[in-house]
N, C-alpha and C positions, 0 to 999 in steps of 0.2 A: 626808187625804193627797192631795197634788197633784204633778203633774209638769208644769212649765211653765205653771202656772195651770189645768190641766185635771185633773179628778178621776181617780185611778187606777181607781176603780170604773167610771166612764164609759168609759175606754179599754178596760178588760177586757170591758165589755158590748158595745162596738162590735166588738171582736175576736171575741167569741163569736158575734155575729150573722153576721159574715163567714165564720167557720168552719162554722156551720150551713148557710149558703147553699152553700158548697163541698161539704160532705158530702152534702147533698140532690142537688145537680146531678151529682156524681160517682156517687152511689148509683143515681140514676135513669138513668144513662148519657147525660146531656145533654152532659157533657164526659168524655172518656176519659182516665183516669189509671190507672196500675198499682195493684193492690190494696194494695201496701205503702205507697204514698202515702196512700191512703184510710184505711188503718189508723193510720198515724202522725198524720194530722190529726185522727182521732177521739180518739186519746189526748191530743193537744194540747188539743182542745176540752174533754175531761173535766177536765184539770188547770186550764185557765183558768176554766172554769165553777165549779170548786170554790174557786179563789182569789177569784173575783168574789163568790160567795155568802158566803164567810167574811168578806171585807172589808166587804161590805154589812151583815152582821149585827153586826159589831164597831163599825161607825161610828155606829150609833144608840145 
Protein backbone atom coordinates (compact mmCIF):
# COMPACT_ATOMS: atom_id res chain seq x y z
CA UNK A 1 0.00 0.00 0.00
CA UNK A 2 1.39 3.32 -1.06
CA UNK A 3 0.48 6.98 -1.07
CA UNK A 4 2.26 8.96 -3.77
CA UNK A 5 4.83 6.20 -4.19
CA UNK A 6 5.72 6.10 -0.48
CA UNK A 7 4.72 3.17 1.73
CA UNK A 8 1.98 3.86 4.29
CA UNK A 9 3.98 1.79 6.78
CA UNK A 10 6.98 4.09 6.31
CA UNK A 11 4.81 7.20 6.73
CA UNK A 12 3.31 5.84 9.95
CA UNK A 13 6.79 4.89 11.21
CA UNK A 14 8.06 8.43 10.66
CA UNK A 15 4.93 9.84 12.32
CA UNK A 16 5.45 7.54 15.32
CA UNK A 17 9.07 8.63 15.64
CA UNK A 18 8.06 12.31 15.62
CA UNK A 19 5.30 11.68 18.17
CA UNK A 20 7.73 9.81 20.45
CA UNK A 21 10.18 12.72 20.26
CA UNK A 22 7.38 15.14 21.14
CA UNK A 23 6.17 12.96 24.03
CA UNK A 24 9.69 12.65 25.46
CA UNK A 25 10.47 16.33 25.15
CA UNK A 26 7.17 17.42 26.68
CA UNK A 27 7.33 14.76 29.41
CA UNK A 28 10.85 15.81 30.38
CA UNK A 29 9.71 19.45 30.29
CA UNK A 30 12.12 20.42 27.53
CA UNK A 31 9.13 22.04 25.83
CA UNK A 32 6.17 23.22 27.85
CA UNK A 33 2.73 22.15 26.70
CA UNK A 34 -0.50 21.72 28.63
CA UNK A 35 -1.16 18.24 29.99
CA UNK A 36 -4.18 17.87 27.69
CA UNK A 37 -1.97 18.24 24.62
CA UNK A 38 0.49 15.69 26.01
CA UNK A 39 -2.38 13.30 26.71
CA UNK A 40 -3.95 13.65 23.24
CA UNK A 41 -0.65 13.15 21.45
CA UNK A 42 -0.08 10.05 23.57
CA UNK A 43 -3.42 8.64 22.41
CA UNK A 44 -2.56 9.57 18.81
CA UNK A 45 0.78 7.79 19.21
CA UNK A 46 -0.97 4.66 20.48
CA UNK A 47 -3.41 4.57 17.56
CA UNK A 48 -0.78 5.25 14.91
CA UNK A 49 1.58 2.65 16.42
CA UNK A 50 -1.20 0.06 16.41
CA UNK A 51 -1.98 0.84 12.76
CA UNK A 52 1.71 0.74 11.88
CA UNK A 53 2.16 -2.67 13.54
CA UNK A 54 -1.02 -4.12 12.04
CA UNK A 55 -0.15 -3.02 8.52
CA UNK A 56 3.42 -4.26 8.88
CA UNK A 57 2.22 -7.69 10.02
CA UNK A 58 -0.37 -7.94 7.25
CA UNK A 59 2.02 -6.83 4.50
CA UNK A 60 4.26 -9.87 4.85
